[in-house]
Structure formats: C-alpha cells, structure tokens
C-alpha positions in Angstrom: -8.9 20.9 -16.0 -11.2 22.4 -18.3 -14.2 19.9 -17.8 -13.5 20.5 -14.2 -13.7 24.6 -14.5 -17.0 24.0 -16.3 -18.3 21.9 -14.1 -17.7 24.2 -11.2 -18.1 27.3 -12.8 -22.5 26.2 -14.6 -22.6 23.0 -13.1 -22.5 21.0 -16.5 -20.1 19.9 -19.0 -20.8 20.5 -22.6 -17.5 19.5 -23.8 -17.9 16.0 -23.0 -21.1 15.5 -24.8 -19.3 16.7 -28.2 -16.2 14.6 -27.6 -18.8 11.1 -26.8 -19.7 10.7 -30.2 -16.1 9.9 -31.5 -16.2 6.6 -29.7 -19.9 5.7 -31.4 -18.8 6.6 -34.5 -15.1 5.1 -34.2 -16.9 1.9 -33.1 -19.0 1.9 -36.0 -16.7 2.4 -38.4 -15.1 -0.4 -36.5 -17.7 -3.1 -36.6 -18.2 -2.2 -40.8 -14.7 -3.3 -41.1 -15.0 -6.6 -39.5 -18.8 -7.1 -41.1 -17.2 -6.7 -44.8 -13.8 -8.1 -44.6 -13.0 -11.6 -45.7 -10.0 -11.6 -43.7 -10.2 -14.0 -39.9 -7.6 -11.9 -38.7 -9.3 -8.4 -39.7 -13.0 -9.7 -38.5 -11.2 -10.6 -35.3 -9.5 -7.3 -34.4 -12.3 -4.7 -36.0 -14.4 -6.6 -33.7 -12.8 -6.8 -30.3 -11.6 -2.8 -30.8 -14.6 -1.7 -31.7 -15.8 -3.5 -28.7 -13.3 -1.7 -26.4 -14.4 1.4 -27.9 -17.6 0.9 -26.5 -16.2 0.3 -23.4 -14.2 4.0 -23.6 -10.9 2.2 -24.7 -10.0 4.4 -28.1 -7.0 3.4 -29.3 -7.1 -0.1 -30.7 -9.7 1.0 -32.6 -8.0 4.0 -33.4 -4.9 2.9 -34.4 -5.8 -0.6 -34.9 -8.4 -0.4 -37.5 -9.6 3.1 -38.6 -6.1 5.0 -38.8 -4.3 1.7 -40.4 -6.5 1.5 -43.1 -6.1 5.1 -45.0 -8.1 8.4 -45.0 -11.9 7.1 -46.1 -12.6 4.9 -42.5 -11.1 8.2 -40.8 -13.1 10.4 -42.7 -16.3 8.9 -42.0 -15.6 8.9 -38.4 -14.4 12.4 -38.2 -17.5 13.4 -40.5 -20.3 11.5 -38.3 -18.4 11.8 -35.0 -18.9 16.1 -35.7 -22.4 15.6 -36.9 -23.5 14.2 -33.5 -21.2 16.6 -31.6 -23.4 19.3 -33.3 -26.7 18.4 -33.4 -26.4 17.6 -29.3 -25.0 21.0 -29.2 -27.4 22.6 -31.2 -30.5 20.2 -29.1 -28.6 21.8 -25.9 -28.0 18.5 -24.1 -24.8 18.8 -21.7 -23.2 16.7 -18.9 -23.4 16.8 -15.6 -20.0 15.3 -15.0 -16.7 14.0 -16.6 -15.2 10.6 -17.4 -17.2 8.1 -18.5 -17.1 5.5 -21.2 -18.8 5.5 -24.6 -21.4 2.7 -23.2 -21.7 4.1 -19.5 -21.9 7.6 -20.9 -26.2 7.9 -20.8 -25.5 7.8 -16.6 -24.0 11.3 -17.3 -27.8 12.3 -18.7 -30.2 10.5 -16.2 -30.6 13.7 -14.3 -33.2 14.9 -17.0 -35.3 12.4 -19.4 -35.0 15.2 -22.9 -31.1 14.9 -22.0 -30.9 10.8 -21.8 -33.4 10.3 -24.9 -32.0 13.0 -26.6 -28.3 11.9 -26.1 -29.3 8.0 -26.7 -30.9 8.7 -30.2 -28.5 10.7 -31.3 -25.4 8.4 -30.1 -27.4 5.1 -31.5 -28.0 7.5 -35.3 -24.3 8.5 -35.1 -23.4 5.0 -34.5 -26.0 3.5 -37.6 -24.9 6.4 -40.4 -21.0 6.3 -39.6 -21.7 2.0 -39.8 -23.6 2.2 -43.0 -21.0 4.7 -44.6 -18.2 2.5 -43.7 -19.6 -0.5 -44.8 -21.2 1.3 -48.4 -17.8 3.4 -49.0 -15.0 2.9 -46.8 -13.6 -0.6 -46.9 -10.4 -0.7 -48.5 -11.0 -3.1 -51.1 -7.6 -5.4 -50.3 -10.0 -6.5 -46.9 -12.8 -7.7 -49.0 -10.6 -10.1 -50.9 -10.7 -14.1 -49.3 -7.9 -16.0 -47.5 -5.8 -18.4 -49.8 -4.8 -20.9 -48.0 
C-alpha cells in the first residue's frame, strides 16, 4: 500500500530503492561464506542461496546462511545494506515502479541514465564491500574446518 501510494502521488518509489540494497548485501554474504567454507554442503547451500537471493527470493539466503551462522554475517549484511540504501537516498535515486528482484531491479531506473548508472554502481559497491567484510571477518571458524571422511 505504501509503495502504491508513493507511486500514485509522486510517480516515484524511493522506498524500494532503499530495500534493494538488502538483496545485494545478503547475496554477497552467502557467496563469501560459500567461498571460504571447507564443507562441500555449505558451499552448495551458500552458492544456491546467493543465486536465489540475486533472483529476488531472500528466504534461503536469510534463514539458510545469514542468520544460521550468527551475528557477524547478519551485522555485515545489515550495515552494508543500510549504507548502500543511505547512499542512494543521498544521491536522490528513486525507482519508477516496484516489485522487481535484485538482478532485475535496474529496470526500474532506465528512465534516466544518472539513476541507472548510480543504482548499478552503488549496488555493485554494496555487494563488493559486503563480500570482502564477510570473507575477512564474519565467516565462523567452524566452517573453515575441512571435512573428515
């Protein structure tokens, strides 16, 4: 209702712009955990959760990886998505629709080159920073122990 009201009254939806950075940050956390983990099951779960998050389905990433492994991955995801959303807000980026997934969300900004380029750059930056911070500081030690068979 809020997004529809914003679109009807202003023609733009700045709310979805803020929320979209969550998807980039959450996917990056999943990919970082998957990359650094030694357990093959965690690698598969992390990769598939990251891919589904990029396609707009956040539950496998959020509940299967980010929340499952403690406060550090969750904190990285929340801080990176908040900073990315705040940066987009400061730069005046706002969508002209609602409901598109993370990979498809640039379609909401094709009405203006500045909006599109800024959105893509901040999204990539949010993803990169979340990936690096998770890889360096937020992967639990128990995931870095190799499997014994």
